[in-house]
SEZA-801068 format. One record per atom (N, C-alpha, C): residue number from 1; residue in one letter; chain; atom name; z, y, x. Coordinates in steps of 0.1 Angstrom, whole numbers. Atoms other than C-alpha are relative to their C-alpha. Example, Ala and Ser with C-alpha at 12.3 -4.5 7.8 and 13.67 -1.06 7.14 Angstrom:
2
+-------+-------+--------+-------+-------+-------+-------+
: pakol : vexpa : sedren : lolum :    c3 :    c2 :    c1 :
+-------+-------+--------+-------+-------+-------+-------+
:     1 :     A :      A :     N :     0 :   -12 :     9 :
:     1 :     A :      A :    CA :    78 :   -45 :   123 :
:     1 :     A :      A :     C :     0 :    12 :     9 :
:     2 :     S :      A :     N :     0 :   -11 :    -9 :
:     2 :     S :      A :    CA :    71 :   -11 :   137 :
:     2 :     S :      A :     C :     8 :    11 :    -8 :
+-------+-------+--------+-------+-------+-------+-------+
//
This chain:
139
+-------+-------+--------+-------+-------+-------+-------+
: pakol : vexpa : sedren : lolum :    c3 :    c2 :    c1 :
+-------+-------+--------+-------+-------+-------+-------+
:     1 :     M :      A :     N :    14 :     1 :    -3 :
:     1 :     M :      A :    CA :   483 :  -759 :   716 :
:     1 :     M :      A :     C :    -8 :    12 :    -7 :
:     2 :     T :      A :     N :     7 :   -10 :     7 :
:     2 :     T :      A :    CA :   473 :  -732 :   690 :
:     2 :     T :      A :     C :     3 :    14 :     5 :
:     3 :     D :      A :     N :    -3 :   -14 :    -5 :
:     3 :     D :      A :    CA :   488 :  -703 :   710 :
:     3 :     D :      A :     C :   -12 :     4 :    10 :
:     4 :     Q :      A :     N :    11 :    -3 :   -10 :
:     4 :     Q :      A :    CA :   457 :  -705 :   733 :
:     4 :     Q :      A :     C :   -12 :     7 :    -6 :
:     5 :     P :      A :     N :    12 :    -7 :     6 :
:     5 :     P :      A :    CA :   431 :  -678 :   725 :
:     5 :     P :      A :     C :   -13 :    -6 :     3 :
:     6 :     G :      A :     N :    12 :     6 :    -4 :
:     6 :     G :      A :    CA :   405 :  -699 :   742 :
:     6 :     G :      A :     C :    -4 :   -12 :    -9 :
:     7 :     F :      A :     N :     2 :    12 :     9 :
:     7 :     F :      A :    CA :   407 :  -725 :   713 :
:     7 :     F :      A :     C :    -6 :     5 :   -13 :
:     8 :     K :      A :     N :     7 :    -3 :    13 :
:     8 :     K :      A :    CA :   387 :  -726 :   681 :
:     8 :     K :      A :     C :     0 :   -12 :    -9 :
:     9 :     C :      A :     N :     1 :    10 :    11 :
:     9 :     C :      A :    CA :   386 :  -744 :   648 :
:     9 :     C :      A :     C :   -13 :     1 :    -7 :
:    10 :     A :      A :     N :    12 :     0 :     9 :
:    10 :     A :      A :    CA :   356 :  -754 :   627 :
:    10 :     A :      A :     C :    -1 :   -12 :    -8 :
:    11 :     I :      A :     N :     3 :    12 :     8 :
:    11 :     I :      A :    CA :   347 :  -777 :   599 :
:    11 :     I :      A :     C :   -15 :     1 :    -3 :
:    12 :     V :      A :     N :    15 :     1 :     3 :
:    12 :     V :      A :    CA :   311 :  -789 :   594 :
:    12 :     V :      A :     C :    -1 :   -11 :   -11 :
:    13 :     V :      A :     N :     3 :    10 :    11 :
:    13 :     V :      A :    CA :   299 :  -806 :   562 :
:    13 :     V :      A :     C :   -15 :    -2 :    -1 :
:    14 :     S :      A :     N :    14 :     3 :     1 :
:    14 :     S :      A :    CA :   266 :  -822 :   554 :
:    14 :     S :      A :     C :    -6 :     9 :   -11 :
:    15 :     D :      A :     N :     7 :    -9 :    10 :
:    15 :     D :      A :    CA :   241 :  -799 :   537 :
:    15 :     D :      A :     C :    -6 :    -8 :   -11 :
:    16 :     E :      A :     N :     5 :     9 :    11 :
:    16 :     E :      A :    CA :   231 :  -829 :   515 :
:    16 :     E :      A :     C :    11 :    -1 :   -11 :
:    17 :     L :      A :     N :   -11 :     1 :    11 :
:    17 :     L :      A :    CA :   265 :  -827 :   496 :
:    17 :     L :      A :     C :    -2 :    11 :   -10 :
:    18 :     P :      A :     N :    -1 :   -11 :    10 :
:    18 :     P :      A :    CA :   266 :  -809 :   463 :
:    18 :     P :      A :     C :    12 :     8 :     3 :
:    19 :     T :      A :     N :   -11 :   -10 :    -3 :
:    19 :     T :      A :    CA :   289 :  -779 :   464 :
:    19 :     T :      A :     C :    14 :    -6 :    -2 :
:    20 :     G :      A :     N :   -14 :     5 :     3 :
:    20 :     G :      A :    CA :   319 :  -797 :   448 :
:    20 :     G :      A :     C :     4 :   -11 :    10 :
:    21 :     L :      A :     N :    -3 :    10 :   -10 :
:    21 :     L :      A :    CA :   317 :  -826 :   473 :
:    21 :     L :      A :     C :     2 :     6 :    13 :
:    22 :     A :      A :     N :    -1 :    -7 :   -13 :
:    22 :     A :      A :    CA :   312 :  -802 :   502 :
:    22 :     A :      A :     C :    14 :     6 :     1 :
:    23 :     V :      A :     N :   -13 :    -6 :     0 :
:    23 :     V :      A :    CA :   343 :  -783 :   492 :
:    23 :     V :      A :     C :    11 :   -11 :     1 :
:    24 :     N :      A :     N :    -9 :    11 :    -1 :
:    24 :     N :      A :    CA :   362 :  -816 :   487 :
:    24 :     N :      A :     C :     1 :    -4 :    15 :
:    25 :     A :      A :     N :     0 :     4 :   -14 :
:    25 :     A :      A :    CA :   352 :  -827 :   522 :
:    25 :     A :      A :     C :     8 :    10 :     9 :
:    26 :     A :      A :     N :    -7 :   -11 :    -8 :
:    26 :     A :      A :    CA :   363 :  -793 :   537 :
:    26 :     A :      A :     C :    15 :     0 :    -2 :
:    27 :     S :      A :     N :   -14 :     0 :     3 :
:    27 :     S :      A :    CA :   396 :  -795 :   519 :
:    27 :     S :      A :     C :     7 :   -11 :     6 :
:    28 :     V :      A :     N :    -6 :    12 :    -6 :
:    28 :     V :      A :    CA :   404 :  -830 :   531 :
:    28 :     V :      A :     C :     2 :     2 :    15 :
:    29 :     L :      A :     N :     0 :    -2 :   -15 :
:    29 :     L :      A :    CA :   395 :  -821 :   567 :
:    29 :     L :      A :     C :    10 :    11 :     3 :
:    30 :     S :      A :     N :   -10 :   -11 :    -4 :
:    30 :     S :      A :    CA :   415 :  -788 :   567 :
:    30 :     S :      A :     C :    14 :    -4 :    -2 :
:    31 :     L :      A :     N :   -14 :     5 :     2 :
:    31 :     L :      A :    CA :   446 :  -805 :   552 :
:    31 :     L :      A :     C :     4 :    -9 :    12 :
:    32 :     T :      A :     N :    -3 :     9 :   -11 :
:    32 :     T :      A :    CA :   444 :  -832 :   579 :
:    32 :     T :      A :     C :     2 :     8 :    13 :
:    33 :     M :      A :     N :    -1 :    -8 :   -12 :
:    33 :     M :      A :    CA :   439 :  -806 :   606 :
:    33 :     M :      A :     C :    13 :     8 :     0 :
:    34 :     G :      A :     N :   -13 :    -8 :     1 :
:    34 :     G :      A :    CA :   469 :  -785 :   594 :
:    34 :     G :      A :     C :    12 :    -9 :     2 :
:    35 :     H :      A :     N :   -11 :     9 :    -2 :
:    35 :     H :      A :    CA :   490 :  -816 :   594 :
:    35 :     H :      A :     C :     1 :    -5 :    15 :
:    36 :     R :      A :     N :     1 :     7 :   -13 :
:    36 :     R :      A :    CA :   479 :  -830 :   628 :
:    36 :     R :      A :     C :     0 :     9 :    12 :
:    37 :     V :      A :     N :     1 :   -10 :   -11 :
:    37 :     V :      A :    CA :   473 :  -799 :   650 :
:    37 :     V :      A :     C :    13 :     8 :     0 :
:    38 :     D :      A :     N :   -12 :    -7 :    -1 :
:    38 :     D :      A :    CA :   507 :  -787 :   660 :
:    38 :     D :      A :     C :    -2 :    15 :     2 :
:    39 :     G :      A :     N :     0 :   -14 :     0 :
:    39 :     G :      A :    CA :   512 :  -750 :   653 :
:    39 :     G :      A :     C :   -13 :     7 :    -6 :
:    40 :     L :      A :     N :    12 :    -6 :     6 :
:    40 :     L :      A :    CA :   478 :  -745 :   635 :
:    40 :     L :      A :     C :     4 :     9 :   -12 :
:    41 :     V :      A :     N :    -5 :    -8 :    12 :
:    41 :     V :      A :    CA :   497 :  -732 :   604 :
:    41 :     V :      A :     C :    12 :     8 :     5 :
:    42 :     G :      A :     N :   -10 :    -9 :    -5 :
:    42 :     G :      A :    CA :   518 :  -702 :   611 :
:    42 :     G :      A :     C :    13 :    -1 :    -8 :
:    43 :     V :      A :     N :   -13 :     1 :     6 :
:    43 :     V :      A :    CA :   554 :  -696 :   602 :
:    43 :     V :      A :     C :     0 :     7 :   -14 :
:    44 :     D :      A :     N :    -1 :    -7 :    13 :
:    44 :     D :      A :    CA :   565 :  -685 :   567 :
:    44 :     D :      A :     C :     2 :    15 :     2 :
:    45 :     V :      A :     N :    -2 :   -14 :    -1 :
:    45 :     V :      A :    CA :   564 :  -648 :   561 :
:    45 :     V :      A :     C :     6 :     6 :   -13 :
:    46 :     K :      A :     N :    -6 :    -6 :    12 :
:    46 :     K :      A :    CA :   582 :  -624 :   538 :
:    46 :     K :      A :     C :    -8 :    13 :    -3 :
:    47 :     D :      A :     N :     6 :   -12 :     4 :
:    47 :     D :      A :    CA :   566 :  -596 :   519 :
:    47 :     D :      A :     C :    10 :    11 :    -1 :
:    48 :     A :      A :     N :    -8 :   -12 :     0 :
:    48 :     A :      A :    CA :   580 :  -561 :   514 :
:    48 :     A :      A :     C :    12 :    -2 :   -10 :
:    49 :     D :      A :     N :   -10 :     2 :     9 :
:    49 :     D :      A :    CA :   601 :  -574 :   485 :
:    49 :     D :      A :     C :    10 :   -11 :     4 :
:    50 :     G :      A :     N :    -9 :    11 :    -5 :
:    50 :     G :      A :    CA :   617 :  -602 :   506 :
:    50 :     G :      A :     C :    -4 :   -13 :    -5 :
:    51 :     V :      A :     N :     4 :    13 :     5 :
:    51 :     V :      A :    CA :   598 :  -630 :   489 :
:    51 :     V :      A :     C :    -7 :    -7 :    11 :
:    52 :     T :      A :     N :     6 :     8 :   -11 :
:    52 :     T :      A :    CA :   589 :  -658 :   513 :
:    52 :     T :      A :     C :   -12 :    -7 :    -5 :
:    53 :     H :      A :     N :    13 :     6 :     3 :
:    53 :     H :      A :    CA :   553 :  -670 :   514 :
:    53 :     H :      A :     C :    -2 :   -11 :    11 :
:    54 :     P :      A :     N :     3 :    10 :   -10 :
:    54 :     P :      A :    CA :   544 :  -703 :   531 :
:    54 :     P :      A :     C :   -10 :     5 :    11 :
:    55 :     G :      A :     N :    10 :    -4 :   -10 :
:    55 :     G :      A :    CA :   526 :  -699 :   564 :
:    55 :     G :      A :     C :   -14 :    -5 :    -3 :
:    56 :     I :      A :     N :    14 :     4 :     1 :
:    56 :     I :      A :    CA :   488 :  -701 :   565 :
:    56 :     I :      A :     C :    -6 :    -2 :    14 :
:    57 :     I :      A :     N :     7 :     2 :   -12 :
:    57 :     I :      A :    CA :   464 :  -710 :   592 :
:    57 :     I :      A :     C :    -2 :    14 :     7 :
:    58 :     H :      A :     N :     0 :   -13 :    -6 :
:    58 :     H :      A :    CA :   465 :  -682 :   618 :
:    58 :     H :      A :     C :   -12 :     2 :     9 :
:    59 :     T :      A :     N :    13 :    -2 :    -7 :
:    59 :     T :      A :    CA :   430 :  -687 :   633 :
:    59 :     T :      A :     C :   -11 :    -2 :    -9 :
:    60 :     P :      A :     N :    12 :     2 :     9 :
:    60 :     P :      A :    CA :   396 :  -684 :   617 :
:    60 :     P :      A :     C :    -4 :   -15 :    -1 :
:    61 :     L :      A :     N :     4 :    14 :     2 :
:    61 :     L :      A :    CA :   384 :  -717 :   602 :
:    61 :     L :      A :     C :   -14 :     1 :    -8 :
:    62 :     P :      A :     N :    13 :     0 :     7 :
:    62 :     P :      A :    CA :   346 :  -714 :   594 :
:    62 :     P :      A :     C :    -3 :   -14 :    -6 :
:    63 :     I :      A :     N :     5 :    12 :     6 :
:    63 :     I :      A :    CA :   332 :  -740 :   570 :
:    63 :     I :      A :     C :   -16 :     1 :     2 :
:    64 :     L :      A :     N :    14 :     0 :    -4 :
:    64 :     L :      A :    CA :   297 :  -747 :   584 :
:    64 :     L :      A :     C :    -8 :   -12 :    -7 :
:    65 :     V :      A :     N :     8 :    11 :     5 :
:    65 :     V :      A :    CA :   268 :  -769 :   572 :
:    65 :     V :      A :     C :   -10 :    -4 :    10 :
:    66 :     A :      A :     N :    10 :     5 :    -9 :
:    66 :     A :      A :    CA :   244 :  -791 :   590 :
:    66 :     A :      A :     C :    -6 :   -12 :    -7 :
:    67 :     P :      A :     N :     6 :    13 :     5 :
:    67 :     P :      A :    CA :   220 :  -820 :   582 :
:    67 :     P :      A :     C :     9 :   -11 :     4 :
:    68 :     R :      A :     N :   -10 :    12 :    -2 :
:    68 :     R :      A :    CA :   239 :  -853 :   579 :
:    68 :     R :      A :     C :    -1 :    -6 :    14 :
:    69 :     E :      A :     N :     1 :     6 :   -14 :
:    69 :     E :      A :    CA :   225 :  -866 :   612 :
:    69 :     E :      A :     C :     6 :     9 :    10 :
:    70 :     R :      A :     N :    -6 :    -9 :    -9 :
:    70 :     R :      A :    CA :   237 :  -835 :   630 :
:    70 :     R :      A :     C :    16 :    -2 :    -1 :
:    71 :     V :      A :     N :   -15 :     3 :     2 :
:    71 :     V :      A :    CA :   272 :  -841 :   614 :
:    71 :     V :      A :     C :     4 :   -12 :     8 :
:    72 :     N :      A :     N :    -3 :    12 :    -7 :
:    72 :     N :      A :    CA :   271 :  -876 :   628 :
:    72 :     N :      A :     C :     0 :     2 :    15 :
:    73 :     T :      A :     N :     1 :    -2 :   -14 :
:    73 :     T :      A :    CA :   260 :  -864 :   662 :
:    73 :     T :      A :     C :    13 :     8 :     5 :
:    74 :     I :      A :     N :   -12 :    -8 :    -4 :
:    74 :     I :      A :    CA :   289 :  -838 :   663 :
:    74 :     I :      A :     C :    12 :   -10 :     0 :
:    75 :     A :      A :     N :   -11 :     9 :     1 :
:    75 :     A :      A :    CA :   313 :  -866 :   652 :
:    75 :     A :      A :     C :     1 :    -9 :    12 :
:    76 :     R :      A :     N :     0 :     8 :   -12 :
:    76 :     R :      A :    CA :   302 :  -889 :   680 :
:    76 :     R :      A :     C :     3 :     7 :    13 :
:    77 :     A :      A :     N :    -3 :    -8 :   -12 :
:    77 :     A :      A :    CA :   303 :  -862 :   706 :
:    77 :     A :      A :     C :    14 :     4 :     1 :
:    78 :     S :      A :     N :   -14 :    -4 :     0 :
:    78 :     S :      A :    CA :   338 :  -851 :   696 :
:    78 :     S :      A :     C :    10 :   -11 :     1 :
:    79 :     A :      A :     N :   -10 :    11 :     1 :
:    79 :     A :      A :    CA :   354 :  -884 :   691 :
:    79 :     A :      A :     C :     6 :    -5 :    13 :
:    80 :     G :      A :     N :    -5 :     5 :   -12 :
:    80 :     G :      A :    CA :   357 :  -893 :   727 :
:    80 :     G :      A :     C :     6 :    11 :     9 :
:    81 :     R :      A :     N :    -5 :   -11 :    -8 :
:    81 :     R :      A :    CA :   369 :  -859 :   740 :
:    81 :     R :      A :     C :    16 :     0 :    -1 :
:    82 :     D :      A :     N :   -14 :    -1 :    -1 :
:    82 :     D :      A :    CA :   405 :  -857 :   752 :
:    82 :     D :      A :     C :     6 :    14 :    -3 :
:    83 :     D :      A :     N :    -4 :   -14 :     2 :
:    83 :     D :      A :    CA :   406 :  -819 :   750 :
:    83 :     D :      A :     C :    -2 :     6 :   -13 :
:    84 :     M :      A :     N :     3 :    -5 :    13 :
:    84 :     M :      A :    CA :   396 :  -817 :   714 :
:    84 :     M :      A :     C :     6 :    -9 :   -11 :
:    85 :     F :      A :     N :    -4 :     8 :    12 :
:    85 :     F :      A :    CA :   412 :  -827 :   681 :
:    85 :     F :      A :     C :   -12 :    -1 :    -9 :
:    86 :     F :      A :     N :    11 :     3 :     9 :
:    86 :     F :      A :    CA :   386 :  -843 :   659 :
:    86 :     F :      A :     C :     5 :    -9 :   -12 :
:    87 :     V :      A :     N :    -2 :     9 :    12 :
:    87 :     V :      A :    CA :   388 :  -857 :   624 :
:    87 :     V :      A :     C :   -13 :    -1 :    -8 :
:    88 :     G :      A :     N :    12 :     2 :     7 :
:    88 :     G :      A :    CA :   359 :  -872 :   606 :
:    88 :     G :      A :     C :     3 :    -4 :   -15 :
:    89 :     F :      A :     N :    -1 :     4 :    15 :
:    89 :     F :      A :    CA :   353 :  -877 :   568 :
:    89 :     F :      A :     C :   -13 :    -7 :    -3 :
:    90 :     S :      A :     N :    12 :     8 :     2 :
:    90 :     S :      A :    CA :   329 :  -904 :   559 :
:    90 :     S :      A :     C :    -3 :    -1 :   -15 :
:    91 :     S :      A :     N :     4 :     2 :    14 :
:    91 :     S :      A :    CA :   309 :  -911 :   528 :
:    91 :     S :      A :     C :     8 :   -11 :    -7 :
:    92 :     L :      A :     N :    -9 :    10 :     5 :
:    92 :     L :      A :    CA :   330 :  -942 :   524 :
:    92 :     L :      A :     C :    13 :     5 :    -5 :
:    93 :     A :      A :     N :   -13 :    -6 :     4 :
:    93 :     A :      A :    CA :   362 :  -922 :   523 :
:    93 :     A :      A :     C :    -2 :     9 :   -13 :
:    94 :     Q :      A :     N :     2 :    -9 :    12 :
:    94 :     Q :      A :    CA :   347 :  -897 :   498 :
:    94 :     Q :      A :     C :    -2 :    -8 :   -13 :
:    95 :     A :      A :     N :     2 :     8 :    11 :
:    95 :     A :      A :    CA :   338 :  -925 :   475 :
:    95 :     A :      A :     C :    12 :    -8 :    -6 :
:    96 :     C :      A :     N :   -12 :     8 :     4 :
:    96 :     C :      A :    CA :   373 :  -941 :   473 :
:    96 :     C :      A :     C :     8 :     8 :   -10 :
:    97 :     R :      A :     N :    -8 :    -6 :    10 :
:    97 :     R :      A :    CA :   395 :  -934 :   444 :
:    97 :     R :      A :     C :    15 :     0 :     3 :
:    98 :     T :      A :     N :   -14 :     1 :    -4 :
:    98 :     T :      A :    CA :   428 :  -944 :   460 :
:    98 :     T :      A :     C :     1 :    -2 :    15 :
:    99 :     Y :      A :     N :    -2 :     2 :   -14 :
:    99 :     Y :      A :    CA :   442 :  -945 :   495 :
:    99 :     Y :      A :     C :     0 :   -14 :     4 :
:   100 :     E :      A :     N :     0 :    14 :    -2 :
:   100 :     E :      A :    CA :   447 :  -982 :   492 :
:   100 :     E :      A :     C :   -14 :    -5 :     1 :
:   101 :     E :      A :     N :    14 :     4 :     0 :
:   101 :     E :      A :    CA :   410 :  -986 :   484 :
:   101 :     E :      A :     C :    -6 :     4 :    14 :
:   102 :     Y :      A :     N :     5 :    -5 :   -13 :
:   102 :     Y :      A :    CA :   402 :  -965 :   515 :
:   102 :     Y :      A :     C :     4 :    -9 :    11 :
:   103 :     I :      A :     N :    -5 :     8 :   -10 :
:   103 :     I :      A :    CA :   424 :  -986 :   537 :
:   103 :     I :      A :     C :    -7 :   -14 :     0 :
:   104 :     D :      A :     N :     7 :    13 :     0 :
:   104 :     D :      A :    CA :   408 : -1018 :   525 :
:   104 :     D :      A :     C :   -15 :     1 :     4 :
:   105 :     K :      A :     N :    14 :    -1 :    -4 :
:   105 :     K :      A :    CA :   372 : -1006 :   528 :
:   105 :     K :      A :     C :    -2 :     3 :    15 :
:   106 :     M :      A :     N :     1 :    -3 :   -14 :
:   106 :     M :      A :    CA :   378 :  -991 :   562 :
:   106 :     M :      A :     C :     3 :   -12 :     9 :
:   107 :     G :      A :     N :    -3 :    13 :    -7 :
:   107 :     G :      A :    CA :   393 : -1024 :   574 :
:   107 :     G :      A :     C :   -11 :   -10 :     1 :
:   108 :     A :      A :     N :    11 :     9 :     1 :
:   108 :     A :      A :    CA :   361 : -1041 :   564 :
:   108 :     A :      A :     C :   -13 :     6 :     5 :
:   109 :     T :      A :     N :    13 :    -7 :    -3 :
:   109 :     T :      A :    CA :   336 : -1016 :   578 :
:   109 :     T :      A :     C :     0 :     3 :    15 :
:   110 :     P :      A :     N :     0 :    -3 :   -14 :
:   110 :     P :      A :    CA :   326 : -1014 :   615 :
:   110 :     P :      A :     C :    -3 :    15 :     2 :
:   111 :     T :      A :     N :     2 :   -14 :    -3 :
:   111 :     T :      A :    CA :   326 :  -979 :   631 :
:   111 :     T :      A :     C :   -14 :     4 :    -1 :
:   112 :     A :      A :     N :    15 :    -3 :    -1 :
:   112 :     A :      A :    CA :   288 :  -980 :   636 :
:   112 :     A :      A :     C :    -6 :     2 :   -14 :
:   113 :     E :      A :     N :     5 :    -1 :    14 :
:   113 :     E :      A :    CA :   284 :  -983 :   598 :
:   113 :     E :      A :     C :     5 :    12 :    -8 :
:   114 :     L :      A :     N :    -6 :   -12 :     7 :
:   114 :     L :      A :    CA :   304 :  -952 :   589 :
:   114 :     L :      A :     C :   -10 :    12 :     2 :
:   115 :     T :      A :     N :     9 :   -12 :     0 :
:   115 :     T :      A :    CA :   283 :  -921 :   580 :
:   115 :     T :      A :     C :     9 :    12 :    -3 :
:   116 :     S :      A :     N :    -8 :   -12 :     1 :
:   116 :     S :      A :    CA :   301 :  -888 :   585 :
:   116 :     S :      A :     C :    -7 :    10 :   -10 :
:   117 :     V :      A :     N :     5 :   -11 :     9 :
:   117 :     V :      A :    CA :   297 :  -862 :   557 :
:   117 :     V :      A :     C :     7 :    13 :     4 :
:   118 :     G :      A :     N :    -7 :   -12 :    -4 :
:   118 :     G :      A :    CA :   321 :  -838 :   574 :
:   118 :     G :      A :     C :     8 :    -4 :    13 :
:   119 :     V :      A :     N :    -8 :     1 :   -11 :
:   119 :     V :      A :    CA :   340 :  -832 :   606 :
:   119 :     V :      A :     C :     8 :    12 :     2 :
:   120 :     G :      A :     N :    -8 :   -11 :    -3 :
:   120 :     G :      A :    CA :   369 :  -810 :   616 :
:   120 :     G :      A :     C :     3 :     0 :    15 :
:   121 :     L :      A :     N :    -2 :    -1 :   -15 :
:   121 :     L :      A :    CA :   373 :  -797 :   652 :
:   121 :     L :      A :     C :    10 :    11 :     3 :
:   122 :     Y :      A :     N :    -8 :   -10 :    -6 :
:   122 :     Y :      A :    CA :   399 :  -779 :   672 :
:   122 :     Y :      A :     C :     0 :    -3 :    14 :
:   123 :     G :      A :     N :     0 :     3 :   -15 :
:   123 :     G :      A :    CA :   395 :  -775 :   709 :
:   123 :     G :      A :     C :    -4 :    13 :     7 :
:   124 :     P :      A :     N :     4 :   -12 :    -8 :
:   124 :     P :      A :    CA :   383 :  -752 :   737 :
:   124 :     P :      A :     C :   -12 :     7 :    -7 :
:   125 :     R :      A :     N :    10 :    -8 :     6 :
:   125 :     R :      A :    CA :   362 :  -724 :   723 :
:   125 :     R :      A :     C :   -14 :    -4 :     5 :
:   126 :     K :      A :     N :    13 :     3 :    -6 :
:   126 :     K :      A :    CA :   333 :  -731 :   747 :
:   126 :     K :      A :     C :    -5 :   -14 :    -5 :
:   127 :     Q :      A :     N :     4 :    13 :     4 :
:   127 :     Q :      A :    CA :   332 :  -768 :   737 :
:   127 :     Q :      A :     C :    -3 :    -1 :   -15 :
:   128 :     V :      A :     N :     3 :     0 :    14 :
:   128 :     V :      A :    CA :   334 :  -762 :   700 :
:   128 :     V :      A :     C :   -13 :     8 :    -3 :
:   129 :     N :      A :     N :    13 :    -8 :     2 :
:   129 :     N :      A :    CA :   307 :  -735 :   702 :
:   129 :     N :      A :     C :   -12 :    -8 :     4 :
:   130 :     K :      A :     N :    12 :     8 :    -4 :
:   130 :     K :      A :    CA :   284 :  -759 :   721 :
:   130 :     K :      A :     C :    -4 :   -10 :   -12 :
:   131 :     L :      A :     N :     3 :     9 :    11 :
:   131 :     L :      A :    CA :   287 :  -783 :   691 :
:   131 :     L :      A :     C :    -4 :     6 :   -13 :
:   132 :     V :      A :     N :     2 :    -6 :    13 :
:   132 :     V :      A :    CA :   286 :  -759 :   662 :
:   132 :     V :      A :     C :    -5 :    14 :     0 :
:   133 :     G :      A :     N :     3 :   -15 :    -1 :
:   133 :     G :      A :    CA :   277 :  -724 :   674 :
:   133 :     G :      A :     C :   -12 :     5 :    -7 :
:   134 :     S :      A :     N :    12 :    -4 :     7 :
:   134 :     S :      A :    CA :   243 :  -723 :   658 :
:   134 :     S :      A :     C :    -1 :    -3 :   -15 :
:   135 :     L :      A :     N :     1 :     5 :    14 :
:   135 :     L :      A :    CA :   252 :  -737 :   624 :
:   135 :     L :      A :     C :     4 :    12 :    -9 :
:   136 :     P :      A :     N :    -3 :   -11 :    10 :
:   136 :     P :      A :    CA :   252 :  -715 :   593 :
:   136 :     P :      A :     C :    13 :    -3 :    -8 :
:   137 :     L :      A :     N :   -11 :     2 :     9 :
:   137 :     L :      A :    CA :   282 :  -710 :   570 :
:   137 :     L :      A :     C :    -4 :    -6 :   -13 :
:   138 :     L :      A :     N :     2 :     5 :    13 :
:   138 :     L :      A :    CA :   285 :  -729 :   538 :
:   138 :     L :      A :     C :     0 :    11 :   -10 :
:   139 :     R :      A :     N :     1 :   -10 :    10 :
:   139 :     R :      A :    CA :   274 :  -707 :   510 :
:   139 :     R :      A :     C :    -3 :    -6 :   -14 :
+-------+-------+--------+-------+-------+-------+-------+
//
């Protein structure tokens, strides 16, 4: 899927998050994307001395910011698309200290009550741009 030049990645985090929590959300989303999108991370490479370095993502991955409601809108618009990989990160998830706590709280929370503080996208460039093209970079 990642061989296609017509595809794009992006992460969007809420502009209401303090810097540390915004970076945390982006890190969690990028790790999940790297794990779930086949081929997003390139092959290992060797430097001139023959030392092998683990592969890194081989496509740009902008970290963008938007108001929380816009993050929720992007999440809802992306979730139902078959041609786009979408991963959301909720305020519920960010507040959990263990994965077991996350599992328990998610199991007791209806989808409509989840508030997204970040989303990760990978899909057709045109579709990703429609959702995030006007958003500024996290600074």
